[in-house]
TORNU-567838 format. One record per residue (C-alpha): residue number from 0; residue in one letter; z, y, x. Coordinates in pm, whole numbers, plus 50000, padded with zeros to 5 digits. Example, Ala and Ser with C-alpha at 12.3 -4.5 7.8 and 13.67 -1.06 7.14 Angstrom:
<nodes>
NODE  num  residuo     up  north   east
NODE    0        A  50780  49550  51230
NODE    1        S  50714  49894  51367
</nodes>
This chain:
<nodes>
NODE  num  residuo     up  north   east
NODE    0        X  66097  42603  44862
NODE    1        X  66152  42662  44492
NODE    2        X  66177  43007  44341
NODE    3        X  66488  43053  44127
NODE    4        X  66416  43138  43764
NODE    5        X  66670  43377  43611
NODE    6        X  66870  43259  43313
NODE    7        X  66832  43594  43139
NODE    8        X  66477  43633  43016
NODE    9        X  66318  43702  42680
NODE   10        X  66062  43466  42522
NODE   11        X  65768  43681  42413
NODE   12        X  65474  43447  42356
NODE   13        X  65378  43081  42316
NODE   14        X  65039  42909  42318
NODE   15        X  64897  42558  42336
NODE   16        X  64621  42473  42580
NODE   17        X  64430  42150  42634
NODE   18        X  64410  41986  42974
NODE   19        X  64039  41960  43047
NODE   20        X  63866  41678  43236
NODE   21        X  63740  41931  43491
NODE   22        X  64097  42046  43568
NODE   23        X  64153  41725  43765
NODE   24        X  64075  41678  44131
NODE   25        X  63977  41374  44339
NODE   26        X  64333  41240  44311
NODE   27        X  64295  41219  43930
NODE   28        X  64561  41479  43856
NODE   29        X  64543  41847  43764
NODE   30        X  64483  42043  44082
NODE   31        X  64769  42275  44178
NODE   32        X  64543  42582  44160
NODE   33        X  64473  42513  43793
NODE   34        X  64839  42565  43703
NODE   35        X  64787  42928  43809
NODE   36        X  64486  42950  43576
NODE   37        X  64698  42817  43290
NODE   38        X  64960  43087  43360
NODE   39        X  64689  43351  43389
NODE   40        X  64547  43259  43048
NODE   41        X  64895  43267  42894
NODE   42        X  64952  43618  43039
NODE   43        X  64612  43738  42918
NODE   44        X  64677  43612  42565
NODE   45        X  65024  43773  42564
NODE   46        X  64885  44108  42686
NODE   47        X  64606  44105  42427
NODE   48        X  64857  44008  42156
NODE   49        X  65032  44339  42236
NODE   50        X  64707  44517  42151
NODE   51        X  64595  44590  42506
NODE   52        X  64259  44515  42664
NODE   53        X  64264  44335  42998
NODE   54        X  63932  44493  43100
NODE   55        X  63980  44779  43347
NODE   56        X  64006  45132  43216
NODE   57        X  64208  45425  43349
NODE   58        X  64532  45227  43367
NODE   59        X  64629  44864  43349
NODE   60        X  64890  44597  43419
NODE   61        X  64804  44421  43748
NODE   62        X  64957  44117  43917
NODE   63        X  65102  44178  44264
NODE   64        X  65282  43849  44323
NODE   65        X  65268  43495  44185
NODE   66        X  65439  43158  44231
NODE   67        X  65469  42815  44071
NODE   68        X  65738  42546  44088
NODE   69        X  65578  42205  44024
NODE   70        X  65795  41931  43871
NODE   71        X  65550  41673  43737
NODE   72        X  65186  41581  43785
NODE   73        X  64950  41636  43494
NODE   74        X  64631  41452  43406
NODE   75        X  64365  41443  43137
NODE   76        X  64396  41400  42842
NODE   77        X  64686  41615  42730
NODE   78        X  64789  41938  42568
NODE   79        X  65027  42194  42713
NODE   80        X  65278  42429  42557
NODE   81        X  65291  42749  42764
NODE   82        X  65587  42978  42697
NODE   83        X  65579  43329  42839
NODE   84        X  65905  43515  42900
NODE   85        X  65983  43852  43052
NODE   86        X  66265  43948  43285
NODE   87        X  66411  44285  43371
NODE   88        X  66181  44579  43312
NODE   89        X  66165  44810  43614
NODE   90        X  66028  45163  43648
NODE   91        X  65671  45035  43689
NODE   92        X  65704  44657  43721
NODE   93        X  65812  44351  43527
NODE   94        X  65858  43985  43616
NODE   95        X  65683  43744  43380
NODE   96        X  65762  43371  43370
NODE   97        X  65555  43091  43220
NODE   98        X  65697  42746  43155
NODE   99        X  65470  42448  43089
NODE  100        X  65545  42130  42901
NODE  101        X  65336  41863  42734
NODE  102        X  65320  41862  42355
NODE  103        X  65422  41495  42370
NODE  104        X  65742  41588  42563
NODE  105        X  65813  41952  42473
NODE  106        X  66165  41954  42622
NODE  107        X  66050  41839  42969
NODE  108        X  65927  42127  43186
NODE  109        X  65637  42009  43404
NODE  110        X  65604  42341  43589
NODE  111        X  65732  42695  43572
NODE  112        X  65591  42992  43749
NODE  113        X  65578  43361  43738
NODE  114        X  65415  43684  43833
NODE  115        X  65527  44035  43910
NODE  116        X  65314  44275  43712
NODE  117        X  65285  44647  43788
NODE  118        X  65152  44931  43574
NODE  119        X  64878  45097  43779
NODE  120        X  64686  45424  43748
NODE  121        X  64338  45293  43831
NODE  122        X  64209  45642  43916
NODE  123        X  64464  45696  44197
NODE  124        X  64507  45320  44259
NODE  125        X  64886  45362  44266
NODE  126        X  65167  45224  44057
NODE  127        X  65287  45450  43779
NODE  128        X  65589  45448  43547
NODE  129        X  65547  45249  43226
NODE  130        X  65404  45466  42949
NODE  131        X  65638  45491  42650
NODE  132        X  65392  45301  42425
NODE  133        X  65407  45003  42664
NODE  134        X  65788  45017  42697
NODE  135        X  65817  45020  42318
NODE  136        X  65624  44692  42301
NODE  137        X  65800  44530  42600
NODE  138        X  66145  44605  42463
</nodes>
């Protein structure tokens, strides 16, 4: 089953990331779990580019759901382009999408995945509405 990616989304961040030798498994291709690590790193770099710390404090953006649609196998050596986009902003959540392509074929998507992120009050451990300072940066 593939998750449908909405057409309407806003590109917010782009990074390049090398494929490491240790990312491969016994079948000599990048293990499927590593694609999630690539997306995680792209999200972390986007969040920190907004000026936020990903270390826990009193409130934070936490992932509550994740998925990945795989289109092509990857192997070492190589370098990825990871593009992070955001979808509709809800009261306390947002869907974030990350597309992956090789720098040698930037127009060919090798995988695309996403995560639903929720703003959480870490004292009460409950979701909370987006603070205005976060909404200002997301919009």
